[in-house]
C-alpha positions in Angstrom: -0.9 28.3 27.6 -1.8 25.1 25.8 -2.7 25.3 22.1 -6.4 24.8 21.6 -7.4 21.5 20.1 -8.7 21.9 16.5 -11.5 19.7 15.1 -12.9 18.8 11.7 -12.3 21.2 8.9 -10.4 23.7 11.0 -7.9 20.9 11.8 -7.7 19.8 8.2 -7.0 23.3 7.1 -4.3 23.7 9.7 -2.4 20.8 7.9 -2.6 22.7 4.6 -5.7 20.9 3.3 -3.7 18.0 1.8 -5.3 16.4 -1.3 -2.8 13.5 -1.4 -3.0 10.8 1.3 -0.7 7.8 1.7 -2.7 4.9 3.1 -2.0 2.9 6.3 -0.7 -0.5 5.3 0.6 -3.3 7.5 4.4 -3.2 7.5 4.3 -1.2 4.2 3.8 2.4 5.1 6.7 2.7 7.4 9.0 5.7 7.7 11.5 4.9 4.9 8.6 4.3 2.4 6.8 7.5 3.4 10.1 9.4 2.9 10.5 7.8 -0.5 7.0 8.7 -1.6 7.4 12.3 -0.6 10.9 12.5 -2.3 9.3 12.7 -5.8 7.8 16.1 -5.0 9.8 19.3 -4.7 11.0 20.0 -1.1 8.5 22.8 -0.6 5.5 20.6 -1.6 6.3 17.4 0.4 4.1 18.4 3.3 1.2 18.3 0.8 1.2 14.5 1.2 -0.6 13.4 4.4 0.9 10.0 5.4 -0.4 7.3 7.7 1.7 4.9 9.8 1.3 1.2 9.3 -1.7 -0.2 11.2 -0.5 -0.9 14.8 -2.1 -3.2 17.3 -3.2 -1.0 20.2 -2.9 -3.5 23.0 0.5 -4.8 21.9 1.8 -1.2 21.5 0.6 -0.2 24.9 2.0 -3.3 26.7 5.1 -4.3 24.8 8.3 -2.1 24.8 9.8 -4.4 22.1 6.8 -3.9 19.8 6.9 -0.2 20.3 10.7 -0.1 19.6 10.3 -2.2 16.4 7.4 -0.2 14.9 7.7 3.4 16.0 11.0 5.3 16.4 10.4 9.0 17.1 13.4 9.4 19.4 17.1 8.8 18.7 18.6 5.8 20.5 19.2 5.3 23.3 16.1 7.3 24.1 13.0 5.1 24.2 9.3 5.7 24.2 8.0 5.8 27.8 4.8 3.7 28.4 3.1 6.7 30.0 4.6 9.9 28.7 4.2 13.0 30.7 4.9 16.7 30.4 8.0 16.6 32.5 9.5 13.9 30.2 8.6 15.9 27.0 10.2 19.0 28.4 13.6 17.3 28.6 13.6 16.4 24.9 15.6 18.6 22.6 15.0 19.3 18.9 17.9 17.1 17.9 16.3 14.2 19.8 13.8 13.8 16.9 14.6 10.7 14.9 12.4 9.0 12.3 8.7 8.6 12.8 6.9 11.9 13.1 10.1 13.9 12.7 8.8 17.5 12.3 11.4 18.2 9.6 10.8 15.2 7.3 7.8 13.1 8.4 4.8 15.4 8.8 1.9 15.5 8.5 1.5 12.0 10.0 -1.5 10.1 11.4 -0.8 7.0 13.4 -3.3 4.2 12.9 -4.4 1.6 15.5 -6.7 -1.4 15.4 -8.5 -2.0 18.7 -11.7 -3.1 20.4 -11.0 -1.8 23.9 -11.4 1.9 24.4 -9.0 2.1 27.4 -6.2 0.1 25.7 -6.6 2.3 22.6 -6.3 5.4 24.7 -3.2 4.2 26.4 -1.5 3.4 23.1 -2.7 6.7 21.5 -1.2 8.7 24.4 2.2 7.3 23.8 2.3 8.5 20.2 0.3 11.8 20.4 3.4 14.0 21.0 4.9 12.7 17.7 2.0 12.8 15.2 -0.9 15.0 14.1 -3.8 12.7 14.7 -4.6 9.1 15.7 -6.7 7.0 13.4 -9.0 4.0 14.2 -8.9 1.2 11.6 -12.4 0.0 10.8 -11.6 -1.3 7.4 -9.3 -4.4 7.7 -11.3 -7.2 6.0 -8.8 -10.1 6.7 -9.9 -13.2 8.6 -7.4 -12.4 11.3 -9.3 -9.2 12.0 -12.5 -11.3 12.5 -10.8 -13.6 15.0 -9.4 -10.6 16.8 -12.6 -8.6 16.5 -11.3 -5.4 15.1 -11.1 -3.6 11.7 -14.1 -4.1 9.4 -15.5 -6.8 11.8 -16.4 -4.1 14.3 -18.9 -2.5 11.9 -21.8 -4.2 13.4 -20.7 -3.2 16.9 -21.5 0.5 16.8 -21.6 0.9 20.6 -17.9 -0.2 20.9 -16.8 2.0 18.0 -18.6 5.0 19.4 -17.0 4.4 22.8 -13.5 4.2 21.3 -13.7 7.3 19.2 -15.4 9.3 21.9 -12.8 8.1 24.4 -10.0 9.4 22.2 -11.8 12.6 21.3 -12.1 13.4 25.0 -8.8 12.0 26.2 -6.3 13.2 23.6 -4.7 16.5 22.9 -4.8 15.8 19.2 -7.8 14.8 16.9 -9.1 11.3 16.3 -10.0 10.1 12.8 -11.5 6.9 11.4 -11.2 4.8 8.2 -14.2 2.8 7.2 -15.7 0.7 4.4 -19.1 1.1 2.8 -21.9 -1.1 4.0 -24.5 -3.0 2.0 -26.7 0.1 1.3 -25.8 3.7 0.9 -28.4 4.7 3.5 -26.8 2.4 6.1 -23.4 3.7 5.1 -24.6 7.2 5.7 -25.8 6.3 9.2 -22.5 4.6 9.9 -20.5 7.7 8.9 -22.8 10.0 10.9 -22.2 7.8 14.0 -18.4 8.1 13.6 -18.7 11.9 13.2 -21.0 12.2 16.2 -18.6 10.2 18.3 -15.9 12.8 17.6 -14.1 11.8 14.4 -12.5 14.9 12.8 -12.0 13.2 9.4 -13.4 10.0 7.9 -11.7 8.0 5.2 -14.2 6.0 3.2 -13.1 2.9 1.2 -15.6 2.4 -1.6 -15.6 -1.4 -1.2 -17.5 -3.6 1.1 -15.9 -5.9 3.6 -16.2 -9.0 1.4 -14.3 -7.3 -1.4 -10.7 -8.5 -1.1 -8.1 -10.6 -2.9 -9.5 -11.8 -6.3 -12.9 -10.6 -5.2 -11.6 -7.0 -4.8 -13.5 -5.6 -7.8 -14.2 -1.9 -8.2 -14.7 0.6 -5.5 -18.1 2.4 -5.7 -17.4 6.1 -6.0 -21.1 6.9 -6.2 -21.6 5.9 -2.6 -18.8 8.4 -1.7 -20.5 11.1 -3.7 -23.7 10.3 -1.9 -22.0 10.8 1.5 -20.5 14.0 0.3 -23.9 15.4 -0.7 -25.7 14.0 2.4 -23.2 15.0 5.2 -22.7 18.6 6.4 -20.4 20.7 4.2 -17.9 21.1 7.0 -17.3 17.3 7.1 -13.9 16.3 5.9 -13.9 13.1 3.7 -11.0 11.2 2.1 -11.9 8.8 -0.7 -10.1 5.5 -1.1 -10.3 3.0 -3.9 -9.6 2.6 -7.7 -6.4 4.7 -7.7 -3.9 3.2 -10.1 -2.2 6.2 -11.6 -1.7 9.9 -10.9 -4.5 11.0 -13.2 -7.0 8.9 -11.3 -6.6 11.2 -8.3 -8.1 14.2 -10.0 -10.8 12.0 -11.5 -11.7 10.7 -8.1 -11.8 14.2 -6.6 -14.1 15.4 -9.4 -16.5 12.4 -9.2 -16.7 12.0 -5.4 -16.1 15.7 -4.4 -14.0 14.4 -1.5 -11.5 16.6 0.2 -8.5 14.2 -0.4 -7.7 10.9 -2.1 -6.0 8.0 -0.4 -4.1 5.3 -2.2 -2.6 2.1 -1.0 -1.7 -0.5 -3.7 -1.3 2.2 -6.4 1.5 3.7 -4.2 3.1 0.3 -3.5 3.7 -0.4 -7.1 4.6 3.2 -8.0 5.7 5.4 -5.1 5.9 8.4 -7.5 2.1 8.3 -7.9 1.5 11.7 -6.3 4.1 13.4 -8.6 3.3 15.0 -11.9 5.1 13.9 -14.9 8.1 16.1 -16.0 7.6 18.1 -19.3 8.8 16.5 -22.5 12.6 17.0 -22.9 13.1 17.4 -19.1 12.9 13.8 -18.1 16.5 13.5 -16.9 17.9 10.1 -16.1 15.3 8.9 -13.7 12.2 9.3 -15.8 11.6 7.4 -19.1 9.2 8.4 -21.9 8.5 6.3 -25.0 7.7 7.3 -28.5 4.0 7.2 -27.7 4.4 9.7 -24.9 3.7 7.1 -22.2 6.3 6.8 -19.4 7.1 6.6 -15.8 10.0 6.5 -13.3 12.6 3.8 -14.0 12.6 1.0 -11.5 16.4 1.2 -11.0 16.0 4.9 -10.2 13.3 4.2 -7.6 15.2 1.4 -6.1 18.3 3.6 -5.8 16.3 6.3 -4.0 14.9 3.7 -1.6 18.3 2.2 -0.8 19.9 5.6 -0.4 17.1 6.6 2.1 17.7 3.3 4.0 21.5 3.9 4.1 21.2 7.5 5.4 18.3 7.3 7.8 17.9 3.7 9.0 21.5 2.7 9.1 22.8 6.3 9.8 25.6 6.0 7.2 26.7 7.9 4.1 24.9 7.0 0.8 27.2 5.0 -1.5 28.9 6.8 -4.4 26.9 6.0 -7.5 27.6 6.6 -11.2 24.8 8.3 -13.1 22.0 6.0 -14.3 22.6 4.5 -17.7 21.2 6.1 -20.8 21.7 4.7 -24.3 23.2 8.1 -25.3 26.1 7.7 -22.9 29.6 7.7 -24.4 32.0 4.8 -23.9 34.0 6.9 -21.4 30.8 7.3 -19.2 30.1 3.6 -19.3 33.7 2.8 -18.1 33.2 5.3 -15.2 29.9 3.6 -14.2 31.6 0.2 -14.2 34.4 1.5 -11.9 31.9 2.9 -9.4 30.1 -0.4 -9.4 33.4 -2.1 -8.6 34.2 0.2 -5.7 30.8 -0.5 -4.2 31.9 -4.1 -3.7 31.1 -5.8 -6.9 34.0 -8.2 -7.1 32.7 -10.1 -10.2 32.5 -8.6 -13.7 29.4 -6.7 -14.7 28.8 -9.3 -17.4 28.7 -12.1 -14.8 26.3 -10.0 -12.6 24.0 -9.3 -15.5 23.9 -13.0 -16.3 22.9 -13.6 -12.6 25.6 -16.2 -12.0 25.8 -17.8 -8.6 28.7 -16.8 -6.3 31.8 -18.9 -6.9 32.6 -21.9 -4.7 35.3 -20.0 -3.0 33.0 -17.1 -2.3 30.3 -19.4 -0.8 32.9 -21.0 1.5 34.0 -17.6 2.7 30.4 -16.6 3.4 29.8 -19.9 5.3 32.9 -19.3 7.4 31.8 -15.8 8.2 28.4 -17.0 9.2 29.9 -19.6 11.5 32.1 -17.1 13.2 29.3 -14.7 13.9 26.9 -17.4 15.0 23.1 -17.2 14.6 22.1 -13.7 13.7 19.5 -11.9 15.9 16.1 -11.6 14.2 15.7 -8.3 12.6 12.4 -6.6 13.8 12.9 -3.0 12.7 9.9 -2.1 10.5 12.0 -0.2 8.0 14.1 -3.3 7.3 11.5 -6.0 7.6 9.5 -4.2 4.8 12.3 -4.0 2.3 11.9 -7.3 0.4 8.1 -6.8 -0.1 8.7 -3.3 -1.3 11.3 -4.3 -3.8 9.1 -7.1 -5.2 6.4 -4.5 -5.7 8.7 -2.0 -7.4 10.3 -4.7 -9.6 7.2 -6.8 -10.4 7.3 -6.2 -14.1 11.0 -6.7 -14.3 11.4 -9.9 -12.3 8.9 -11.7 -14.5 11.4 -11.4 -17.3 14.8 -11.3 -15.5 14.7 -14.3 -13.1 18.3 -13.6 -11.9 16.9 -10.4 -10.3 14.0 -12.3 -8.8 16.2 -15.0 -7.4 18.7 -12.5 -5.9 15.8 -10.6 -4.2 14.3 -13.8 -2.9 17.6 -14.6 -1.1 17.8 -11.1 0.4 17.2 -11.0 4.1 16.0 -8.2 6.4 18.9 -6.0 7.4 21.3 -7.3 4.7 21.8 -4.1 2.9 24.6 -5.5 0.8 22.3 -8.1 -0.6 19.9 -5.4 -1.7 22.8 -3.5 -3.3 23.5 -6.6 -5.4 19.8 -6.6 -6.4 20.2 -3.0 -7.5 23.3 -3.8 -9.6 21.4 -6.6 -11.4 18.4 -4.3 -11.8 20.5 -1.6 -13.4 22.0 -4.1 -15.8 18.5 -5.4 -16.8 17.2 -1.9 -17.3 20.2 -1.0 -19.4 19.5 -4.1 -21.5 15.9 -3.0 -22.0 16.7 0.6 -22.9 19.2 -0.5 -25.6 16.7 -3.0 -27.0 14.0 -0.3 -27.2 16.4 2.1 -28.9 17.2 -0.6 -31.5 13.5 -1.5 -32.2 10.8 0.5 -30.4 8.0 -1.1 -32.4 8.8 -4.5 -31.0 8.1 -3.3 -27.4 5.0 -1.4 -28.4 3.6 -4.6 -30.1 4.6 -6.6 -27.1 2.8 -4.3 -24.7 -0.4 -4.6 -26.7 -0.2 -8.4 -26.7 0.5 -8.5 -22.9 -2.3 -6.1 -22.2 -4.8 -8.4 -23.8 -3.6 -11.2 -21.6 -3.9 -9.3 -18.4 -6.8 -7.8 -16.5 -7.7 -5.3 -13.7 -10.1 -2.8 -12.1 -10.6 0.9 -12.9 -13.4 3.3 -13.6 -13.0 4.8 -17.1 -14.3 8.0 -18.6 -16.9 7.8 -21.4 -20.5 6.9 -22.0 -22.7 4.5 -20.0 -21.9 1.7 -22.3 -18.1 2.2 -21.9 -18.5 2.3 -18.2 -20.5 -0.9 -18.1 -17.9 -2.6 -20.2 -15.2 -1.4 -17.8 -17.2 -2.8 -14.9 -17.1 -6.2 -16.4 -13.7 -6.3 -18.2 -10.4 -4.7 -17.2 -8.8 -4.5 -20.6 -9.1 -0.8 -20.8 -7.3 -0.3 -17.5 -4.5 -2.7 -18.6 -4.1 -0.9 -21.9 -3.9 2.5 -20.2 -1.5 1.4 -17.5 0.9 -1.0 -19.4 4.5 0.1 -19.7 7.8 -1.6 -20.6 9.2 -3.7 -17.8 11.8 -1.1 -16.7 9.1 1.4 -15.7 7.1 1.5 -12.4 3.5 0.6 -13.1 0.4 -0.4 -11.2 -0.7 -4.0 -10.7 -4.1 -4.3 -12.4 -6.2 -7.0 -10.6 -8.7 -9.1 -12.6 -12.3 -8.3 -11.9 -14.2 -11.0 -10.0 -16.1 -12.2 -13.1 -12.8 -12.5 -15.0 -11.1 -14.3 -12.1 -14.0 -16.8 -12.0 -13.8 -17.4 -15.7 -10.0 -18.0 -15.6 -10.3 -20.3 -12.6 -8.1 -18.1 -10.4 -10.9 -17.8 -7.8 -14.0 -19.7 -6.8 -17.1 -19.0 -4.8 -17.0 -20.1 -1.2 -19.1 -23.1 -0.2 -21.5 -20.8 1.6 -22.0 -18.5 -1.4 -22.5 -21.6 -3.7 -25.1 -23.0 -1.4 -26.9 -19.8 -1.1 -26.9 -19.2 -4.8 -28.2 -22.7 -5.4 -30.9 -22.3 -2.8 -32.0 -19.0 -4.3 -32.1 -20.5 -7.7 -34.3 -23.3 -6.5 -36.6 -20.8 -4.9 -36.6 -18.7 -8.0 -37.7 -21.7 -10.1 -40.5 -22.4 -7.6 -41.5 -18.8 -7.7 -40.7 -18.0 -4.1 -38.1 -15.4 -4.9 -38.1 -12.6 -7.4 -35.8 -13.0 -10.4 -34.3 -9.6 -9.7 -33.1 -10.6 -6.3 -31.3 -13.7 -7.6 -29.7 -11.7 -10.4 -28.5 -9.1 -7.9 -27.0 -11.8 -5.7 -25.3 -13.4 -8.8 -24.0 -10.0 -9.9 -22.4 -9.5 -6.4 -20.8 -12.9 -6.8 -19.4 -11.9 -10.2 -21.3 -14.4 -12.2 -23.8 -13.9 -15.0 -27.4 -13.4 -13.8 -29.4 -16.6 -14.3 -26.3 -18.7 -14.8 -25.2 -21.8 -13.0 -22.4 -22.0 -10.4 -19.9 -24.4 -11.7 -17.2 -26.2 -9.8 -13.6 -25.4 -10.6 -10.5 -27.6 -10.6 -8.9 -28.9 -7.5 -5.7 -26.9 -8.1 -7.6 -23.6 -7.5 -9.7 -24.9 -4.6 -8.9 -22.0 -2.3 -11.4 -19.9 -0.6 -9.9 -16.6 -1.9 -12.6 -14.4 -0.5 -11.8 -15.7 3.0 -15.4 -16.5 4.0 -14.4 -20.0 5.2 -11.4 -18.6 7.0 -13.6 -16.2 8.8 -15.5 -19.1 10.5 -12.4 -20.1 12.4 -12.9 -19.7 16.1 -11.0 -17.2 18.2 -7.9 -18.5 19.9 -7.7 -17.6 23.5 -4.7 -15.7 24.9 -3.2 -15.3 21.5 -2.8 -11.8 20.0 -2.7 -12.0 16.2 -1.7 -9.2 13.8 -1.8 -9.2 10.0 1.2 -10.4 8.1 3.5 -8.1 6.3 2.4 -6.8 3.0 -1.3 -7.0 3.9 -3.3 -4.0 2.8 -5.9 -3.5 5.5 -8.9 -1.4 4.9 
């Protein structure tokens, strides 16, 4: 007898009512990254993280075997996903046939997300994955220009009829639930109507990103948690809501739960820069070698420790080979004998040059370059790597190492030369990273005050978004300036830490973004009307505030060097290209 299909809160509770949710990200929430994120929790708690697959294009997934093979691998090779799975095929599968995506032992709970605008194509794609996941999610949040051209993601939010048909079709046609991820609209009342439509169509869970469609890039700004709280209080109690937006560190998760009263919290960029974001910090004195804590009590996982975990997962699961033998991570308290042992392990892992040379980032010798050239000539042109777990590696490493590569350019250059599938190149990056971290740890031990002063200075030069606790005046200041977020999040370069984005007002003042031509023209027109008395002052001030400029102020031109339409409004005017299926580029956070 078939298991009854659960819906809504009953379904959510059957998953263990997870509070931690790893967001769907284009080419960035693939299997290896999901496994890395869960690895920071004890084994018995790893299922408390609900993870989403990267956003997949429904039509491509349904029609292209190559696309399916590159982006979703639930079965061990040579087994392949059938285009139209049936009960007879599923009965032939054994427990040992489970491979990566959706593996019941290591990759659950898992929701698979699709972008689509055709109910039937979406259903065909969803039926392929439903045996290997817990739910199928519809992307209604992607704000990129490519989504406008393809008519999906956030650019469907005016087409409620199509959205309703897609969710209803999945609700009726699948054996597993359907969920949806949306953005807030221009008013909370309209947002509520939108959410109600999704739920009435059959969505079991809705994820609400507290930003509007126009908020992206330098114009990202803050997510509005008050709208999420309004939805929570306005929708029936049995409605399951995930909150998304403003999550930079672990403590922000609980703050979001308390302010929004959501059931769970989803994070995207916060996880990319610190995959340990869902883990609690170890008690003082129990940090071990992977976690670093400074004199001021601030700390985090070391970037070399995180990179090791990531590469070990790739070795074991993606390449199906043993993890390399590795010496313990360096600590300043290590004895000379331990340092010698570490150097020997590094040498056995293929490091032919001295560790001093590696730390200095010297280029390979002329002889080595000739040998590499000969080898490449023998093997001929390499086949393009399409495996999602390998394609994502370089972007992931740049996210993890962002604070380090700004100081150690040898690591940056080595990573820039690394190609998808070349695991040895990434091992070299790890060796350089470990040397850079060791250098930083020794310098901190010698003079901690120097780093603490440096952090304060750098914090003043950076900016980014986050809601902060405190009175109304403090909150208003946080909405206009991101210094508080930077001070709270800043760590030494050898520690994983969030990327704090400048707020729109700050970006405009610094010249890193400018208003689109349309927004400029509209602002100027409204200001002219204001002067003639045709428009209320409050309306103009509200429009200016949305644009990130001071109410009543003028729109000034910026330099030619920053003449980029960062908010994508001009790009969105591009016409659709016939017979061309476009998908977002890797690293794009959609929704």
